[in-house]
C-alpha positions as CSV (number, residue, x, y, z in Angstrom):
1,X,-21.7,-1.9,3.2
2,X,-19.9,0.6,5.2
3,X,-16.1,1.1,4.9
4,X,-15.7,-0.1,8.5
5,X,-17.6,-3.3,7.9
6,X,-15.7,-3.9,4.7
7,X,-12.3,-3.4,6.4
8,X,-13.4,-5.5,9.4
9,X,-14.2,-8.4,7.1
10,X,-11.0,-8.0,5.1
11,X,-8.7,-7.6,8.0
12,X,-10.3,-9.6,10.8
13,X,-12.3,-12.1,8.8
14,X,-15.4,-11.2,10.8
15,X,-19.0,-11.9,9.6
16,X,-20.3,-9.3,7.1
17,X,-23.6,-7.6,8.0
18,X,-25.2,-5.6,5.2
19,X,-28.5,-3.7,5.7
20,X,-29.0,-5.7,8.9
21,X,-28.6,-9.1,7.1
22,X,-25.7,-11.4,7.9
23,X,-23.9,-12.3,4.7
24,X,-21.7,-14.9,6.3
25,X,-18.0,-14.9,7.1
26,X,-15.6,-13.2,4.8
27,X,-13.9,-15.7,2.5
28,X,-11.3,-13.2,1.3
29,X,-7.7,-14.2,2.2
30,X,-6.0,-11.3,0.4
31,X,-6.3,-7.6,0.0
32,X,-5.7,-5.3,-2.9
33,X,-3.5,-2.2,-2.5
34,X,-2.9,0.7,-4.9
35,X,0.9,1.4,-4.8
36,X,1.9,4.8,-6.2
37,X,5.5,5.6,-7.0
38,X,6.9,9.2,-7.3
39,X,10.4,10.3,-8.2
40,X,12.1,13.6,-8.4
41,X,11.0,15.3,-11.7
42,X,14.5,16.7,-12.2
43,X,16.1,13.2,-11.9
44,X,17.5,11.8,-15.1
45,X,15.4,9.0,-16.8
46,X,16.2,5.4,-15.8
47,X,19.1,3.8,-17.6
48,X,18.6,1.1,-20.1
49,X,19.9,-1.4,-17.5
50,X,17.4,-0.2,-14.9
51,X,14.6,-0.4,-17.4
52,X,15.6,-4.0,-18.2
53,X,15.6,-4.8,-14.5
54,X,12.2,-3.2,-14.1
55,X,10.8,-5.1,-17.0
56,X,12.1,-8.4,-15.6
57,X,10.7,-7.5,-12.1
58,X,7.3,-6.6,-13.6
59,X,7.1,-9.8,-15.5
60,X,7.9,-11.8,-12.4
61,X,5.4,-10.0,-10.3
62,X,2.6,-10.2,-12.9
63,X,3.3,-13.9,-13.4
64,X,3.1,-14.6,-9.6
65,X,-0.2,-12.8,-9.3
66,X,1.1,-10.5,-6.7
67,X,0.8,-7.6,-9.1
68,X,-2.7,-7.4,-10.8
69,X,-2.0,-4.4,-13.0
70,X,0.8,-1.9,-13.3
71,X,1.9,1.0,-15.6
72,X,3.5,4.3,-15.9
73,X,1.9,7.8,-15.9
74,X,2.4,10.3,-18.7
75,X,3.6,13.7,-17.4
76,X,0.9,16.3,-16.7
77,X,1.9,18.3,-19.8
78,X,-0.2,15.7,-21.7
79,X,-3.0,15.4,-19.1
80,X,-6.6,16.5,-18.8
81,X,-8.0,18.0,-15.6
82,X,-11.6,17.2,-14.6
83,X,-13.4,19.0,-11.8
84,X,-16.8,18.9,-10.2
85,X,-17.6,22.0,-8.1
86,X,-20.9,23.5,-7.1
87,X,-22.7,21.1,-9.4
88,X,-20.7,22.1,-12.4
89,X,-18.4,19.8,-14.3
90,X,-15.4,21.3,-16.1
91,X,-12.6,19.9,-18.3
92,X,-9.2,21.6,-18.8
93,X,-6.6,20.3,-21.2
94,X,-2.9,20.5,-20.1
95,X,-0.2,21.5,-19.9
96,X,-0.3,22.2,-16.2
97,X,2.1,23.9,-13.9
98,X,5.1,21.8,-13.0
99,X,5.0,20.0,-9.7
100,X,7.8,19.1,-7.4
101,X,6.3,15.6,-7.1
102,X,4.8,13.7,-10.0
103,X,3.3,10.2,-10.0
104,X,5.5,8.1,-12.3
105,X,3.8,4.8,-11.9
106,X,1.3,2.6,-10.1
107,X,0.6,-1.0,-9.4
108,X,-2.4,-2.8,-8.0
109,X,-1.0,-5.4,-5.5
110,X,-2.7,-8.6,-4.2
111,X,-1.3,-9.2,-0.8
112,X,-2.1,-11.2,2.4
113,X,-1.8,-8.0,4.5
114,X,-0.2,-4.6,4.7
115,X,3.2,-6.1,5.7
116,X,3.3,-8.2,2.5
117,X,2.3,-5.1,0.4
118,X,5.2,-3.2,2.1
119,X,7.6,-6.0,1.3
120,X,6.6,-6.1,-2.4
121,X,6.9,-2.3,-2.6
122,X,10.3,-2.3,-1.0
123,X,11.5,-4.9,-3.6
124,X,10.2,-2.7,-6.4
125,X,11.8,0.4,-5.0
126,X,15.2,-1.4,-4.7
127,X,15.0,-2.0,-8.5
128,X,13.5,1.4,-9.4
129,X,15.8,3.6,-7.3
130,X,15.2,6.7,-5.3
131,X,11.6,7.9,-4.9
132,X,8.6,7.9,-2.6
133,X,5.4,6.1,-2.6
134,X,2.1,5.4,-1.0
135,X,0.2,2.1,-0.3
136,X,-3.6,2.6,-0.2
137,X,-6.0,-0.3,0.6
138,X,-8.6,-0.7,-2.1
139,X,-12.2,-1.4,-1.8
140,X,-12.9,-4.4,-4.0
141,X,-16.4,-4.5,-5.4
142,X,-16.1,-8.2,-5.9
143,X,-15.3,-8.7,-2.2
144,X,-17.6,-9.5,0.7
145,X,-20.6,-7.5,-0.4
146,X,-21.1,-9.8,-3.3
147,X,-21.3,-12.9,-1.0
148,X,-24.9,-13.9,-0.6
């Protein structure tokens, strides 16, 4: 299934056509989004009070089903870089050069549409504090292509 066909089904509830065969109307009523949160690497760590609020918020969102999965990211000093270039795969252990922007955390959101995903992200950022983020629609392999 092409990306365009997948998004058409997810966003417009149009019939899915895969390899010239109609797979029926999309039954999906929600979308998954990858939410990425970045903060200033020079900012102090969150206070114990903020961490408690984040814990309560996370529990609420996981219990509601609006957050499917979430977690923090270890700083790149502990990471592993993998690269595929010119048919050659390479692995490099950290530490890596410092970055002005680091991904601190992520969440996979289940939302009716982009507006709901934005509202959920705003609620998170009001608890987490200053930072930047991205919302990226996800291609769900269990979505329309699996309907037969």
